mmCIF file of the N, C-alpha and C atoms, coordinates in Angstrom:
data_MODEL
# 
_entry.id   MODEL 
# 
loop_
_atom_site.group_PDB 
_atom_site.id 
_atom_site.type_symbol 
_atom_site.label_atom_id 
_atom_site.label_alt_id 
_atom_site.label_comp_id 
_atom_site.label_asym_id 
_atom_site.label_entity_id 
_atom_site.label_seq_id 
_atom_site.pdbx_PDB_ins_code 
_atom_site.Cartn_x 
_atom_site.Cartn_y 
_atom_site.Cartn_z 
_atom_site.occupancy 
_atom_site.B_iso_or_equiv 
_atom_site.pdbx_formal_charge 
_atom_site.auth_seq_id 
_atom_site.auth_comp_id 
_atom_site.auth_asym_id 
_atom_site.auth_atom_id 
_atom_site.pdbx_PDB_model_num 
ATOM 1   N N  . MET A 1 1  ? 0.835  -1.171 0.000  1.00 0.00 ? 1  MET A N  1 
ATOM 2   C CA . MET A 1 1  ? 0.000  0.000  0.000  1.00 0.00 ? 1  MET A CA 1 
ATOM 3   C C  . MET A 1 1  ? 0.889  1.246  0.000  1.00 0.00 ? 1  MET A C  1 
ATOM 4   N N  . TYR A 1 2  ? 0.637  2.161  -0.923 1.00 0.00 ? 2  TYR A N  1 
ATOM 5   C CA . TYR A 1 2  ? 1.380  3.422  -1.013 1.00 0.00 ? 2  TYR A CA 1 
ATOM 6   C C  . TYR A 1 2  ? 0.870  4.381  0.047  1.00 0.00 ? 2  TYR A C  1 
ATOM 7   N N  . GLN A 1 3  ? 1.812  5.130  0.650  1.00 0.00 ? 3  GLN A N  1 
ATOM 8   C CA . GLN A 1 3  ? 1.436  6.107  1.670  1.00 0.00 ? 3  GLN A CA 1 
ATOM 9   C C  . GLN A 1 3  ? 2.359  7.316  1.570  1.00 0.00 ? 3  GLN A C  1 
ATOM 10  N N  . SER A 1 4  ? 1.783  8.506  1.462  1.00 0.00 ? 4  SER A N  1 
ATOM 11  C CA . SER A 1 4  ? 2.546  9.740  1.538  1.00 0.00 ? 4  SER A CA 1 
ATOM 12  C C  . SER A 1 4  ? 2.687  10.079 3.017  1.00 0.00 ? 4  SER A C  1 
ATOM 13  N N  . ILE A 1 5  ? 3.931  10.324 3.491  1.00 0.00 ? 5  ILE A N  1 
ATOM 14  C CA . ILE A 1 5  ? 4.162  10.456 4.927  1.00 0.00 ? 5  ILE A CA 1 
ATOM 15  C C  . ILE A 1 5  ? 4.661  11.848 5.311  1.00 0.00 ? 5  ILE A C  1 
ATOM 16  N N  . ASN A 1 6  ? 5.788  12.276 4.797  1.00 0.00 ? 6  ASN A N  1 
ATOM 17  C CA . ASN A 1 6  ? 6.369  13.591 5.059  1.00 0.00 ? 6  ASN A CA 1 
ATOM 18  C C  . ASN A 1 6  ? 6.570  13.855 6.563  1.00 0.00 ? 6  ASN A C  1 
ATOM 19  N N  . GLU A 1 7  ? 7.270  12.941 7.246  1.00 0.00 ? 7  GLU A N  1 
ATOM 20  C CA . GLU A 1 7  ? 7.546  13.069 8.679  1.00 0.00 ? 7  GLU A CA 1 
ATOM 21  C C  . GLU A 1 7  ? 9.049  13.004 8.929  1.00 0.00 ? 7  GLU A C  1 
ATOM 22  N N  . PRO A 1 8  ? 9.519  13.732 9.951  1.00 0.00 ? 8  PRO A N  1 
ATOM 23  C CA . PRO A 1 8  ? 10.949 13.670 10.286 1.00 0.00 ? 8  PRO A CA 1 
ATOM 24  C C  . PRO A 1 8  ? 11.334 12.294 10.810 1.00 0.00 ? 8  PRO A C  1 
ATOM 25  N N  . ILE A 1 9  ? 12.555 11.871 10.493 1.00 0.00 ? 9  ILE A N  1 
ATOM 26  C CA . ILE A 1 9  ? 13.079 10.580 10.954 1.00 0.00 ? 9  ILE A CA 1 
ATOM 27  C C  . ILE A 1 9  ? 14.527 10.758 11.384 1.00 0.00 ? 9  ILE A C  1 
ATOM 28  N N  . GLN A 1 10 ? 15.034 9.740  12.059 1.00 0.00 ? 10 GLN A N  1 
ATOM 29  C CA . GLN A 1 10 ? 16.452 9.672  12.402 1.00 0.00 ? 10 GLN A CA 1 
ATOM 30  C C  . GLN A 1 10 ? 17.090 8.638  11.500 1.00 0.00 ? 10 GLN A C  1 
ATOM 31  N N  . VAL A 1 11 ? 18.244 8.986  10.929 1.00 0.00 ? 11 VAL A N  1 
ATOM 32  C CA . VAL A 1 11 ? 18.915 8.099  9.980  1.00 0.00 ? 11 VAL A CA 1 
ATOM 33  C C  . VAL A 1 11 ? 20.348 7.869  10.432 1.00 0.00 ? 11 VAL A C  1 
ATOM 34  N N  . VAL A 1 12 ? 20.784 6.630  10.335 1.00 0.00 ? 12 VAL A N  1 
ATOM 35  C CA . VAL A 1 12 ? 22.192 6.294  10.557 1.00 0.00 ? 12 VAL A CA 1 
ATOM 36  C C  . VAL A 1 12 ? 22.827 6.187  9.182  1.00 0.00 ? 12 VAL A C  1 
ATOM 37  N N  . SER A 1 13 ? 23.855 6.998  8.954  1.00 0.00 ? 13 SER A N  1 
ATOM 38  C CA . SER A 1 13 ? 24.518 7.054  7.651  1.00 0.00 ? 13 SER A CA 1 
ATOM 39  C C  . SER A 1 13 ? 26.019 6.945  7.820  1.00 0.00 ? 13 SER A C  1 
ATOM 40  N N  . ASN A 1 14 ? 26.674 6.533  6.757  1.00 0.00 ? 14 ASN A N  1 
ATOM 41  C CA . ASN A 1 14 ? 28.117 6.460  6.692  1.00 0.00 ? 14 ASN A CA 1 
ATOM 42  C C  . ASN A 1 14 ? 28.578 7.420  5.599  1.00 0.00 ? 14 ASN A C  1 
ATOM 43  N N  . PHE A 1 15 ? 29.449 8.353  5.955  1.00 0.00 ? 15 PHE A N  1 
ATOM 44  C CA . PHE A 1 15 ? 29.999 9.284  4.975  1.00 0.00 ? 15 PHE A CA 1 
ATOM 45  C C  . PHE A 1 15 ? 31.392 8.800  4.613  1.00 0.00 ? 15 PHE A C  1 
ATOM 46  N N  . LYS A 1 16 ? 31.553 8.399  3.342  1.00 0.00 ? 16 LYS A N  1 
ATOM 47  C CA . LYS A 1 16 ? 32.820 7.814  2.915  1.00 0.00 ? 16 LYS A CA 1 
ATOM 48  C C  . LYS A 1 16 ? 33.159 8.308  1.521  1.00 0.00 ? 16 LYS A C  1 
ATOM 49  N N  . GLU A 1 17 ? 34.383 8.768  1.362  1.00 0.00 ? 17 GLU A N  1 
ATOM 50  C CA . GLU A 1 17 ? 34.898 9.197  0.060  1.00 0.00 ? 17 GLU A CA 1 
ATOM 51  C C  . GLU A 1 17 ? 33.968 10.196 -0.626 1.00 0.00 ? 17 GLU A C  1 
ATOM 52  N N  . GLY A 1 18 ? 33.451 11.145 0.157  1.00 0.00 ? 18 GLY A N  1 
ATOM 53  C CA . GLY A 1 18 ? 32.620 12.194 -0.402 1.00 0.00 ? 18 GLY A CA 1 
ATOM 54  C C  . GLY A 1 18 ? 31.188 11.799 -0.703 1.00 0.00 ? 18 GLY A C  1 
ATOM 55  N N  . LYS A 1 19 ? 30.770 10.622 -0.289 1.00 0.00 ? 19 LYS A N  1 
ATOM 56  C CA . LYS A 1 19 ? 29.411 10.161 -0.555 1.00 0.00 ? 19 LYS A CA 1 
ATOM 57  C C  . LYS A 1 19 ? 28.749 9.753  0.753  1.00 0.00 ? 19 LYS A C  1 
ATOM 58  N N  . VAL A 1 20 ? 27.428 9.944  0.795  1.00 0.00 ? 20 VAL A N  1 
ATOM 59  C CA . VAL A 1 20 ? 26.659 9.516  1.960  1.00 0.00 ? 20 VAL A CA 1 
ATOM 60  C C  . VAL A 1 20 ? 26.045 8.156  1.653  1.00 0.00 ? 20 VAL A C  1 
ATOM 61  N N  . GLN A 1 21 ? 26.152 7.260  2.603  1.00 0.00 ? 21 GLN A N  1 
ATOM 62  C CA . GLN A 1 21 ? 25.585 5.924  2.462  1.00 0.00 ? 21 GLN A CA 1 
ATOM 63  C C  . GLN A 1 21 ? 24.659 5.696  3.650  1.00 0.00 ? 21 GLN A C  1 
ATOM 64  N N  . SER A 1 22 ? 23.356 5.726  3.409  1.00 0.00 ? 22 SER A N  1 
ATOM 65  C CA . SER A 1 22 ? 22.392 5.518  4.472  1.00 0.00 ? 22 SER A CA 1 
ATOM 66  C C  . SER A 1 22 ? 22.296 4.034  4.785  1.00 0.00 ? 22 SER A C  1 
ATOM 67  N N  . LEU A 1 23 ? 22.160 3.715  6.076  1.00 0.00 ? 23 LEU A N  1 
ATOM 68  C CA . LEU A 1 23 ? 22.172 2.327  6.509  1.00 0.00 ? 23 LEU A CA 1 
ATOM 69  C C  . LEU A 1 23 ? 20.856 1.873  7.134  1.00 0.00 ? 23 LEU A C  1 
ATOM 70  N N  . LYS A 1 24 ? 20.249 2.755  7.953  1.00 0.00 ? 24 LYS A N  1 
ATOM 71  C CA . LYS A 1 24 ? 18.983 2.420  8.592  1.00 0.00 ? 24 LYS A CA 1 
ATOM 72  C C  . LYS A 1 24 ? 18.327 3.700  9.086  1.00 0.00 ? 24 LYS A C  1 
ATOM 73  N N  . PHE A 1 25 ? 17.015 3.611  9.372  1.00 0.00 ? 25 PHE A N  1 
ATOM 74  C CA . PHE A 1 25 ? 16.338 4.768  9.931  1.00 0.00 ? 25 PHE A CA 1 
ATOM 75  C C  . PHE A 1 25 ? 15.349 4.332  11.003 1.00 0.00 ? 25 PHE A C  1 
ATOM 76  N N  . LEU A 1 26 ? 15.036 5.278  11.872 1.00 0.00 ? 26 LEU A N  1 
ATOM 77  C CA . LEU A 1 26 ? 14.104 5.060  12.970 1.00 0.00 ? 26 LEU A CA 1 
ATOM 78  C C  . LEU A 1 26 ? 12.876 5.919  12.715 1.00 0.00 ? 26 LEU A C  1 
ATOM 79  N N  . TRP A 1 27 ? 11.703 5.268  12.711 1.00 0.00 ? 27 TRP A N  1 
ATOM 80  C CA . TRP A 1 27 ? 10.442 5.962  12.479 1.00 0.00 ? 27 TRP A CA 1 
ATOM 81  C C  . TRP A 1 27 ? 9.380  5.365  13.380 1.00 0.00 ? 27 TRP A C  1 
ATOM 82  N N  . LYS A 1 28 ? 8.767  6.196  14.189 1.00 0.00 ? 28 LYS A N  1 
ATOM 83  C CA . LYS A 1 28 ? 7.701  5.780  15.110 1.00 0.00 ? 28 LYS A CA 1 
ATOM 84  C C  . LYS A 1 28 ? 8.141  4.625  16.001 1.00 0.00 ? 28 LYS A C  1 
ATOM 85  N N  . GLY A 1 29 ? 9.370  4.717  16.498 1.00 0.00 ? 29 GLY A N  1 
ATOM 86  C CA . GLY A 1 29 ? 9.877  3.717  17.428 1.00 0.00 ? 29 GLY A CA 1 
ATOM 87  C C  . GLY A 1 29 ? 10.320 2.404  16.806 1.00 0.00 ? 29 GLY A C  1 
ATOM 88  N N  . ARG A 1 30 ? 10.306 2.320  15.496 1.00 0.00 ? 30 ARG A N  1 
ATOM 89  C CA . ARG A 1 30 ? 10.712 1.085  14.809 1.00 0.00 ? 30 ARG A CA 1 
ATOM 90  C C  . ARG A 1 30 ? 11.938 1.355  13.946 1.00 0.00 ? 30 ARG A C  1 
ATOM 91  N N  . GLU A 1 31 ? 12.852 0.416  13.923 1.00 0.00 ? 31 GLU A N  1 
ATOM 92  C CA . GLU A 1 31 ? 14.070 0.533  13.137 1.00 0.00 ? 31 GLU A CA 1 
ATOM 93  C C  . GLU A 1 31 ? 13.910 -0.224 11.820 1.00 0.00 ? 31 GLU A C  1 
ATOM 94  N N  . TYR A 1 32 ? 14.264 0.429  10.720 1.00 0.00 ? 32 TYR A N  1 
ATOM 95  C CA . TYR A 1 32 ? 14.211 -0.162 9.385  1.00 0.00 ? 32 TYR A CA 1 
ATOM 96  C C  . TYR A 1 32 ? 15.629 -0.231 8.833  1.00 0.00 ? 32 TYR A C  1 
ATOM 97  N N  . LEU A 1 33 ? 16.106 -1.426 8.560  1.00 0.00 ? 33 LEU A N  1 
ATOM 98  C CA . LEU A 1 33 ? 17.428 -1.622 7.964  1.00 0.00 ? 33 LEU A CA 1 
ATOM 99  C C  . LEU A 1 33 ? 17.294 -1.660 6.450  1.00 0.00 ? 33 LEU A C  1 
ATOM 100 N N  . PHE A 1 34 ? 18.199 -0.986 5.763  1.00 0.00 ? 34 PHE A N  1 
ATOM 101 C CA . PHE A 1 34 ? 18.175 -0.995 4.303  1.00 0.00 ? 34 PHE A CA 1 
ATOM 102 C C  . PHE A 1 34 ? 18.906 -2.232 3.797  1.00 0.00 ? 34 PHE A C  1 
ATOM 103 N N  . GLU A 1 35 ? 18.321 -2.896 2.859  1.00 0.00 ? 35 GLU A N  1 
ATOM 104 C CA . GLU A 1 35 ? 19.034 -3.952 2.156  1.00 0.00 ? 35 GLU A CA 1 
ATOM 105 C C  . GLU A 1 35 ? 19.620 -3.414 0.862  1.00 0.00 ? 35 GLU A C  1 
ATOM 106 N N  . LYS A 1 36 ? 18.970 -2.358 0.344  1.00 0.00 ? 36 LYS A N  1 
ATOM 107 C CA . LYS A 1 36 ? 19.413 -1.845 -0.950 1.00 0.00 ? 36 LYS A CA 1 
ATOM 108 C C  . LYS A 1 36 ? 19.028 -0.375 -1.080 1.00 0.00 ? 36 LYS A C  1 
ATOM 109 N N  . ILE A 1 37 ? 19.945 0.408  -1.627 1.00 0.00 ? 37 ILE A N  1 
ATOM 110 C CA . ILE A 1 37 ? 19.621 1.765  -2.065 1.00 0.00 ? 37 ILE A CA 1 
ATOM 111 C C  . ILE A 1 37 ? 19.327 1.650  -3.554 1.00 0.00 ? 37 ILE A C  1 
ATOM 112 N N  . ASN A 1 38 ? 18.074 1.848  -3.914 1.00 0.00 ? 38 ASN A N  1 
ATOM 113 C CA . ASN A 1 38 ? 17.637 1.639  -5.288 1.00 0.00 ? 38 ASN A CA 1 
ATOM 114 C C  . ASN A 1 38 ? 17.958 2.814  -6.200 1.00 0.00 ? 38 ASN A C  1 
ATOM 115 N N  . LEU A 1 39 ? 17.902 4.026  -5.643 1.00 0.00 ? 39 LEU A N  1 
ATOM 116 C CA . LEU A 1 39 ? 18.115 5.220  -6.437 1.00 0.00 ? 39 LEU A CA 1 
ATOM 117 C C  . LEU A 1 39 ? 18.535 6.350  -5.507 1.00 0.00 ? 39 LEU A C  1 
ATOM 118 N N  . SER A 1 40 ? 19.437 7.178  -5.959 1.00 0.00 ? 40 SER A N  1 
ATOM 119 C CA . SER A 1 40 ? 19.784 8.389  -5.214 1.00 0.00 ? 40 SER A CA 1 
ATOM 120 C C  . SER A 1 40 ? 20.014 9.514  -6.215 1.00 0.00 ? 40 SER A C  1 
ATOM 121 N N  . TYR A 1 41 ? 19.574 10.706 -5.837 1.00 0.00 ? 41 TYR A N  1 
ATOM 122 C CA . TYR A 1 41 ? 19.755 11.874 -6.686 1.00 0.00 ? 41 TYR A CA 1 
ATOM 123 C C  . TYR A 1 41 ? 19.646 13.118 -5.814 1.00 0.00 ? 41 TYR A C  1 
ATOM 124 N N  . HIS A 1 42 ? 19.937 14.267 -6.379 1.00 0.00 ? 42 HIS A N  1 
ATOM 125 C CA . HIS A 1 42 ? 19.828 15.519 -5.627 1.00 0.00 ? 42 HIS A CA 1 
ATOM 126 C C  . HIS A 1 42 ? 19.296 16.622 -6.536 1.00 0.00 ? 42 HIS A C  1 
ATOM 127 N N  . HIS A 1 43 ? 18.793 17.675 -5.910 1.00 0.00 ? 43 HIS A N  1 
ATOM 128 C CA . HIS A 1 43 ? 18.407 18.877 -6.642 1.00 0.00 ? 43 HIS A CA 1 
ATOM 129 C C  . HIS A 1 43 ? 18.426 20.064 -5.688 1.00 0.00 ? 43 HIS A C  1 
ATOM 130 N N  . PHE A 1 44 ? 18.399 21.240 -6.257 1.00 0.00 ? 44 PHE A N  1 
ATOM 131 C CA . PHE A 1 44 ? 18.408 22.477 -5.475 1.00 0.00 ? 44 PHE A CA 1 
ATOM 132 C C  . PHE A 1 44 ? 17.024 23.101 -5.473 1.00 0.00 ? 44 PHE A C  1 
ATOM 133 N N  . GLU A 1 45 ? 16.652 23.644 -4.323 1.00 0.00 ? 45 GLU A N  1 
ATOM 134 C CA . GLU A 1 45 ? 15.496 24.528 -4.217 1.00 0.00 ? 45 GLU A CA 1 
ATOM 135 C C  . GLU A 1 45 ? 16.071 25.842 -3.719 1.00 0.00 ? 45 GLU A C  1 
ATOM 136 N N  . GLY A 1 46 ? 16.257 26.767 -4.624 1.00 0.00 ? 46 GLY A N  1 
ATOM 137 C CA . GLY A 1 46 ? 16.992 27.984 -4.297 1.00 0.00 ? 46 GLY A CA 1 
ATOM 138 C C  . GLY A 1 46 ? 18.441 27.616 -4.024 1.00 0.00 ? 46 GLY A C  1 
ATOM 139 N N  . ARG A 1 47 ? 18.944 27.990 -2.854 1.00 0.00 ? 47 ARG A N  1 
ATOM 140 C CA . ARG A 1 47 ? 20.324 27.663 -2.485 1.00 0.00 ? 47 ARG A CA 1 
ATOM 141 C C  . ARG A 1 47 ? 20.437 26.367 -1.688 1.00 0.00 ? 47 ARG A C  1 
ATOM 142 N N  . VAL A 1 48 ? 19.306 25.772 -1.341 1.00 0.00 ? 48 VAL A N  1 
ATOM 143 C CA . VAL A 1 48 ? 19.322 24.568 -0.497 1.00 0.00 ? 48 VAL A CA 1 
ATOM 144 C C  . VAL A 1 48 ? 19.393 23.317 -1.368 1.00 0.00 ? 48 VAL A C  1 
ATOM 145 N N  . LYS A 1 49 ? 20.357 22.461 -1.048 1.00 0.00 ? 49 LYS A N  1 
ATOM 146 C CA . LYS A 1 49 ? 20.524 21.206 -1.776 1.00 0.00 ? 49 LYS A CA 1 
ATOM 147 C C  . LYS A 1 49 ? 19.819 20.086 -1.012 1.00 0.00 ? 49 LYS A C  1 
ATOM 148 N N  . PHE A 1 50 ? 18.981 19.340 -1.708 1.00 0.00 ? 50 PHE A N  1 
ATOM 149 C CA . PHE A 1 50 ? 18.276 18.200 -1.152 1.00 0.00 ? 50 PHE A CA 1 
ATOM 150 C C  . PHE A 1 50 ? 18.773 16.925 -1.829 1.00 0.00 ? 50 PHE A C  1 
ATOM 151 N N  . TYR A 1 51 ? 18.990 15.901 -1.016 1.00 0.00 ? 51 TYR A N  1 
ATOM 152 C CA . TYR A 1 51 ? 19.348 14.575 -1.516 1.00 0.00 ? 51 TYR A CA 1 
ATOM 153 C C  . TYR A 1 51 ? 18.158 13.658 -1.306 1.00 0.00 ? 51 TYR A C  1 
ATOM 154 N N  . TYR A 1 52 ? 17.924 12.781 -2.268 1.00 0.00 ? 52 TYR A N  1 
ATOM 155 C CA . TYR A 1 52 ? 16.812 11.846 -2.193 1.00 0.00 ? 52 TYR A CA 1 
ATOM 156 C C  . TYR A 1 52 ? 17.344 10.427 -2.340 1.00 0.00 ? 52 TYR A C  1 
ATOM 157 N N  . PHE A 1 53 ? 16.765 9.532  -1.574 1.00 0.00 ? 53 PHE A N  1 
ATOM 158 C CA . PHE A 1 53 ? 17.153 8.124  -1.603 1.00 0.00 ? 53 PHE A CA 1 
ATOM 159 C C  . PHE A 1 53 ? 15.888 7.282  -1.620 1.00 0.00 ? 53 PHE A C  1 
ATOM 160 N N  . THR A 1 54 ? 15.802 6.352  -2.554 1.00 0.00 ? 54 THR A N  1 
ATOM 161 C CA . THR A 1 54 ? 14.771 5.331  -2.469 1.00 0.00 ? 54 THR A CA 1 
ATOM 162 C C  . THR A 1 54 ? 15.478 4.069  -2.012 1.00 0.00 ? 54 THR A C  1 
ATOM 163 N N  . VAL A 1 55 ? 14.983 3.519  -0.920 1.00 0.00 ? 55 VAL A N  1 
ATOM 164 C CA . VAL A 1 55 ? 15.631 2.378  -0.284 1.00 0.00 ? 55 VAL A CA 1 
ATOM 165 C C  . VAL A 1 55 ? 14.603 1.271  -0.060 1.00 0.00 ? 55 VAL A C  1 
ATOM 166 N N  . SER A 1 56 ? 15.095 0.066  0.142  1.00 0.00 ? 56 SER A N  1 
ATOM 167 C CA . SER A 1 56 ? 14.187 -1.046 0.392  1.00 0.00 ? 56 SER A CA 1 
ATOM 168 C C  . SER A 1 56 ? 14.785 -1.998 1.413  1.00 0.00 ? 56 SER A C  1 
ATOM 169 N N  . ASP A 1 57 ? 13.877 -2.657 2.135  1.00 0.00 ? 57 ASP A N  1 
ATOM 170 C CA . ASP A 1 57 ? 14.272 -3.783 2.976  1.00 0.00 ? 57 ASP A CA 1 
ATOM 171 C C  . ASP A 1 57 ? 13.679 -5.021 2.314  1.00 0.00 ? 57 ASP A C  1 
ATOM 172 N N  . SER A 1 58 ? 13.444 -6.075 3.034  1.00 0.00 ? 58 SER A N  1 
ATOM 173 C CA . SER A 1 58 ? 12.980 -7.312 2.409  1.00 0.00 ? 58 SER A CA 1 
ATOM 174 C C  . SER A 1 58 ? 11.558 -7.225 1.855  1.00 0.00 ? 58 SER A C  1 
ATOM 175 N N  . ALA A 1 59 ? 10.736 -6.263 2.324  1.00 0.00 ? 59 ALA A N  1 
ATOM 176 C CA . ALA A 1 59 ? 9.350  -6.214 1.871  1.00 0.00 ? 59 ALA A CA 1 
ATOM 177 C C  . ALA A 1 59 ? 8.822  -4.807 1.606  1.00 0.00 ? 59 ALA A C  1 
ATOM 178 N N  . ASN A 1 60 ? 9.578  -3.769 1.913  1.00 0.00 ? 60 ASN A N  1 
ATOM 179 C CA . ASN A 1 60 ? 9.070  -2.405 1.866  1.00 0.00 ? 60 ASN A CA 1 
ATOM 180 C C  . ASN A 1 60 ? 9.994  -1.488 1.068  1.00 0.00 ? 60 ASN A C  1 
ATOM 181 N N  . TYR A 1 61 ? 9.407  -0.434 0.521  1.00 0.00 ? 61 TYR A N  1 
ATOM 182 C CA . TYR A 1 61 ? 10.151 0.591  -0.206 1.00 0.00 ? 61 TYR A CA 1 
ATOM 183 C C  . TYR A 1 61 ? 9.872  1.943  0.437  1.00 0.00 ? 61 TYR A C  1 
ATOM 184 N N  . PHE A 1 62 ? 10.914 2.792  0.529  1.00 0.00 ? 62 PHE A N  1 
ATOM 185 C CA . PHE A 1 62 ? 10.780 4.085  1.170  1.00 0.00 ? 62 PHE A CA 1 
ATOM 186 C C  . PHE A 1 62 ? 11.510 5.148  0.351  1.00 0.00 ? 62 PHE A C  1 
ATOM 187 N N  . LYS A 1 63 ? 10.997 6.376  0.402  1.00 0.00 ? 63 LYS A N  1 
ATOM 188 C CA . LYS A 1 63 ? 11.687 7.508  -0.205 1.00 0.00 ? 63 LYS A CA 1 
ATOM 189 C C  . LYS A 1 63 ? 12.065 8.464  0.923  1.00 0.00 ? 63 LYS A C  1 
ATOM 190 N N  . LEU A 1 64 ? 13.366 8.733  1.036  1.00 0.00 ? 64 LEU A N  1 
ATOM 191 C CA . LEU A 1 64 ? 13.902 9.596  2.080  1.00 0.00 ? 64 LEU A CA 1 
ATOM 192 C C  . LEU A 1 64 ? 14.458 10.871 1.459  1.00 0.00 ? 64 LEU A C  1 
ATOM 193 N N  . GLN A 1 65 ? 14.416 11.950 2.232  1.00 0.00 ? 65 GLN A N  1 
ATOM 194 C CA . GLN A 1 65 ? 14.966 13.232 1.790  1.00 0.00 ? 65 GLN A CA 1 
ATOM 195 C C  . GLN A 1 65 ? 15.932 13.737 2.856  1.00 0.00 ? 65 GLN A C  1 
ATOM 196 N N  . PHE A 1 66 ? 17.099 14.200 2.409  1.00 0.00 ? 66 PHE A N  1 
ATOM 197 C CA . PHE A 1 66 ? 18.085 14.810 3.299  1.00 0.00 ? 66 PHE A CA 1 
ATOM 198 C C  . PHE A 1 66 ? 18.273 16.270 2.895  1.00 0.00 ? 66 PHE A C  1 
ATOM 199 N N  . ASN A 1 67 ? 18.068 17.176 3.846  1.00 0.00 ? 67 ASN A N  1 
ATOM 200 C CA . ASN A 1 67 ? 18.248 18.604 3.625  1.00 0.00 ? 67 ASN A CA 1 
ATOM 201 C C  . ASN A 1 67 ? 19.675 18.952 4.019  1.00 0.00 ? 67 ASN A C  1 
ATOM 202 N N  . ALA A 1 68 ? 20.501 19.307 3.050  1.00 0.00 ? 68 ALA A N  1 
ATOM 203 C CA . ALA A 1 68 ? 21.918 19.585 3.316  1.00 0.00 ? 68 ALA A CA 1 
ATOM 204 C C  . ALA A 1 68 ? 22.118 20.907 4.053  1.00 0.00 ? 68 ALA A C  1 
ATOM 205 N N  . ASP A 1 69 ? 21.110 21.756 4.088  1.00 0.00 ? 69 ASP A N  1 
ATOM 206 C CA . ASP A 1 69 ? 21.218 23.034 4.780  1.00 0.00 ? 69 ASP A CA 1 
ATOM 207 C C  . ASP A 1 69 ? 21.046 22.881 6.289  1.00 0.00 ? 69 ASP A C  1 
ATOM 208 N N  . ASN A 1 70 ? 20.004 22.169 6.720  1.00 0.00 ? 70 ASN A N  1 
ATOM 209 C CA . ASN A 1 70 ? 19.753 22.009 8.153  1.00 0.00 ? 70 ASN A CA 1 
ATOM 210 C C  . ASN A 1 70 ? 20.048 20.601 8.673  1.00 0.00 ? 70 ASN A C  1 
ATOM 211 N N  . LEU A 1 71 ? 20.512 19.706 7.793  1.00 0.00 ? 71 LEU A N  1 
ATOM 212 C CA . LEU A 1 71 ? 20.916 18.341 8.119  1.00 0.00 ? 71 LEU A CA 1 
ATOM 213 C C  . LEU A 1 71 ? 19.771 17.489 8.662  1.00 0.00 ? 71 LEU A C  1 
ATOM 214 N N  . ASN A 1 72 ? 18.552 17.772 8.244  1.00 0.00 ? 72 ASN A N  1 
ATOM 215 C CA . ASN A 1 72 ? 17.385 16.998 8.675  1.00 0.00 ? 72 ASN A CA 1 
ATOM 216 C C  . ASN A 1 72 ? 16.986 15.975 7.628  1.00 0.00 ? 72 ASN A C  1 
ATOM 217 N N  . TRP A 1 73 ? 16.503 14.834 8.113  1.00 0.00 ? 73 TRP A N  1 
ATOM 218 C CA . TRP A 1 73 ? 15.994 13.765 7.270  1.00 0.00 ? 73 TRP A CA 1 
ATOM 219 C C  . TRP A 1 73 ? 14.468 13.737 7.368  1.00 0.00 ? 73 TRP A C  1 
ATOM 220 N N  . THR A 1 74 ? 13.826 13.401 6.244  1.00 0.00 ? 74 THR A N  1 
ATOM 221 C CA . THR A 1 74 ? 12.374 13.277 6.191  1.00 0.00 ? 74 THR A CA 1 
ATOM 222 C C  . THR A 1 74 ? 12.011 12.005 5.446  1.00 0.00 ? 74 THR A C  1 
ATOM 223 N N  . LEU A 1 75 ? 11.062 11.259 6.006  1.00 0.00 ? 75 LEU A N  1 
ATOM 224 C CA . LEU A 1 75 ? 10.487 10.125 5.291  1.00 0.00 ? 75 LEU A CA 1 
ATOM 225 C C  . LEU A 1 75 ? 9.338  10.683 4.467  1.00 0.00 ? 75 LEU A C  1 
ATOM 226 N N  . LEU A 1 76 ? 9.494  10.681 3.153  1.00 0.00 ? 76 LEU A N  1 
ATOM 227 C CA . LEU A 1 76 ? 8.487  11.281 2.269  1.00 0.00 ? 76 LEU A CA 1 
ATOM 228 C C  . LEU A 1 76 ? 7.354  10.333 1.959  1.00 0.00 ? 76 LEU A C  1 
ATOM 229 N N  . GLU A 1 77 ? 7.684  9.090  1.646  1.00 0.00 ? 77 GLU A N  1 
ATOM 230 C CA . GLU A 1 77 ? 6.657  8.129  1.257  1.00 0.00 ? 77 GLU A CA 1 
ATOM 231 C C  . GLU A 1 77 ? 7.108  6.706  1.513  1.00 0.00 ? 77 GLU A C  1 
ATOM 232 N N  . SER A 1 78 ? 6.130  5.812  1.542  1.00 0.00 ? 78 SER A N  1 
ATOM 233 C CA . SER A 1 78 ? 6.433  4.394  1.704  1.00 0.00 ? 78 SER A CA 1 
ATOM 234 C C  . SER A 1 78 ? 5.493  3.564  0.851  1.00 0.00 ? 78 SER A C  1 
ATOM 235 N N  . TYR A 1 79 ? 5.953  2.399  0.518  1.00 0.00 ? 79 TYR A N  1 
ATOM 236 C CA . TYR A 1 79 ? 5.134  1.395  -0.118 1.00 0.00 ? 79 TYR A CA 1 
ATOM 237 C C  . TYR A 1 79 ? 5.368  0.113  0.657  1.00 0.00 ? 79 TYR A C  1 
ATOM 238 N N  . VAL A 1 80 ? 4.358  -0.303 1.399  1.00 0.00 ? 80 VAL A N  1 
ATOM 239 C CA . VAL A 1 80 ? 4.476  -1.449 2.282  1.00 0.00 ? 80 VAL A CA 1 
ATOM 240 C C  . VAL A 1 80 ? 3.518  -2.528 1.844  1.00 0.00 ? 80 VAL A C  1 
ATOM 241 N N  . ASP A 1 81 ? 4.019  -3.757 1.734  1.00 0.00 ? 81 ASP A N  1 
ATOM 242 C CA . ASP A 1 81 ? 3.147  -4.887 1.377  1.00 0.00 ? 81 ASP A CA 1 
ATOM 243 C C  . ASP A 1 81 ? 2.177  -5.224 2.486  1.00 0.00 ? 81 ASP A C  1 
# 
């Protein structure tokens, strides 16, 4: 089931060789581990750079947003079986 969420989350990431690698996130008291980063891209809104990641675990897909200006993560949407 597709769901638009747009809620703040906590993300554990690894910054290596100039790239961010997200590993897991915490949302509503539950931890979601990524098995795969399916897509990543970025764009600017004015001077603010946003990074987007579509990630999946064994049964779910999520779209995450990272705001490079204020360093906040947002869970934008999910698709859960």
